[in-house]
C-alpha positions in Angstrom: -63.2 52.3 -0.1 -59.8 51.9 -0.2 -60.1 50.8 3.9 -63.0 48.5 3.0 -60.4 46.3 0.3 -57.4 46.3 2.5 -59.3 44.5 5.2 -60.8 42.0 2.9 -57.6 41.5 1.3 -55.7 41.0 4.8 -58.4 38.6 6.0 -58.2 36.5 3.0 -54.8 36.1 2.6 -53.1 33.0 4.6 -49.7 33.8 6.0 -47.2 32.2 8.1 -46.4 34.0 11.4 -42.7 35.2 12.1 -42.4 32.6 14.6 -43.4 30.3 11.8 -41.0 31.2 9.6 -38.2 30.9 12.6 -39.0 27.9 13.3 -38.8 26.3 9.7 -35.5 28.1 9.2 -33.9 26.5 12.4 -35.0 23.0 11.7 -33.4 23.9 8.1 -30.4 24.9 9.7 -29.9 21.8 12.0 -30.5 19.7 9.3 -28.2 21.2 7.1 -25.4 21.2 10.4 -26.3 17.3 10.6 -25.6 16.6 6.8 -22.8 19.2 6.8 -21.0 16.8 10.4 -21.7 13.7 8.3 -19.8 15.2 5.3 -16.9 16.2 7.1 -16.5 12.7 9.4 -17.2 11.0 6.1 -14.4 12.9 4.0 -12.1 12.3 7.2 -12.4 8.5 7.4 -11.7 8.3 3.4 -8.7 10.2 3.9 -7.2 8.0 6.6 -8.2 4.7 4.9 -6.5 6.4 1.5 -3.6 7.4 3.9 -2.8 3.8 5.3 -0.4 2.2 3.1 -0.6 -1.3 5.7 -2.5 -3.5 3.3 -0.6 -2.5 0.1 2.7 -3.1 2.4 1.3 -6.7 2.9 0.8 -7.4 -0.5 3.9 -6.0 -1.1 5.6 -8.7 1.1 4.1 -11.5 -0.3 4.2 -10.7 -3.6 8.3 -10.0 -3.4 8.6 -13.1 -1.0 6.8 -15.0 -4.0 9.3 -13.5 -6.6 12.1 -14.4 -4.5 11.5 -18.3 -3.9 11.5 -18.8 -7.6 14.5 -16.5 -8.6 18.3 -16.4 -7.3 19.5 -13.3 -5.9 22.7 -12.5 -7.7 23.0 -9.1 -5.7 21.7 -6.2 -3.3 22.4 -2.5 -2.9 20.7 -0.4 -0.6 18.2 0.5 -3.6 18.1 -2.6 -5.9 17.5 -6.2 -6.0 19.6 -8.2 -9.0 18.2 -11.5 -9.5 18.2 -13.9 -12.1 15.8 -16.9 -13.2 16.6 -20.9 -14.6 17.3 -19.8 -18.2 19.9 -17.2 -17.1 17.7 -14.3 -18.0 18.8 -11.4 -15.6 16.3 -8.7 -13.6 16.4 -6.1 -11.4 13.7 -5.0 -9.3 14.0 -1.3 -8.5 12.6 2.2 -6.9 12.1 4.5 -9.7 9.4 7.7 -9.7 7.7 6.4 -6.7 7.4 2.6 -8.0 9.1 -0.4 -7.0 8.9 -2.9 -10.2 11.1 -5.4 -11.7 13.1 -4.6 -15.0 13.3 -5.3 -18.0 9.6 -4.6 -18.9 7.5 -2.9 -15.8 6.1 -5.3 -13.3 5.3 -3.0 -10.5 4.9 -4.1 -7.2 4.0 -0.9 -5.3 3.2 2.8 -5.6 3.4 6.0 -3.6 7.2 5.0 -2.0 9.5 7.8 -1.3 12.5 5.6 -0.4 13.2 1.7 0.4 16.9 0.2 1.4 17.5 -3.1 1.1 20.0 -5.2 3.3 21.5 -8.9 2.9 21.8 -10.7 6.2 21.7 -14.5 4.4 19.6 -16.3 4.1 17.6 -13.8 4.4 16.7 -10.2 2.9 15.8 -7.0 5.4 13.7 -4.3 3.6 12.9 -1.0 5.0 10.4 1.0 2.8 8.9 4.8 3.1 5.7 5.9 1.7 5.0 9.0 0.5 2.6 9.9 3.1 5.3 9.3 5.5 4.5 5.8 7.0 7.9 3.4 6.9 7.3 -0.1 7.2 9.8 -3.1 7.4 10.1 -6.7 6.8 12.5 -9.9 6.9 12.1 -12.3 4.1 13.7 -15.3 3.0 16.1 -15.5 -0.1 17.5 -17.8 -2.5 21.2 -16.2 -2.7 23.3 -17.5 -5.6 26.5 -19.2 -3.6 
């Protein structure tokens, strides 16, 4: 009686063969490998975009150039630009806490700055800047020096 029952049970059950299971697992592993590869490439490209500070540098140069055209440059040091406006209000552009900003107040120009060097070469100013990611940029800007 038991053998009859087993024969009937085996014949009525539909099941996958070992080859079909292995084929399904192979296809699934190929899909997962492709997905993981594309995610890794996306993360690498995203990190490169985040690390490249070129666009921020260009924006900074345009902003500083615009600011310096509106103010008189009173003095320069390696780390600071002292300026004044037509009403004789005095400001400084400084680097502090990895930000370049104008004081008094807090008008930030650029973030993630490791160091910067400002040198006078009248009527120009040379600025060399290093970001925290190691990128170094330099520019020569026109300045309105006080006579």
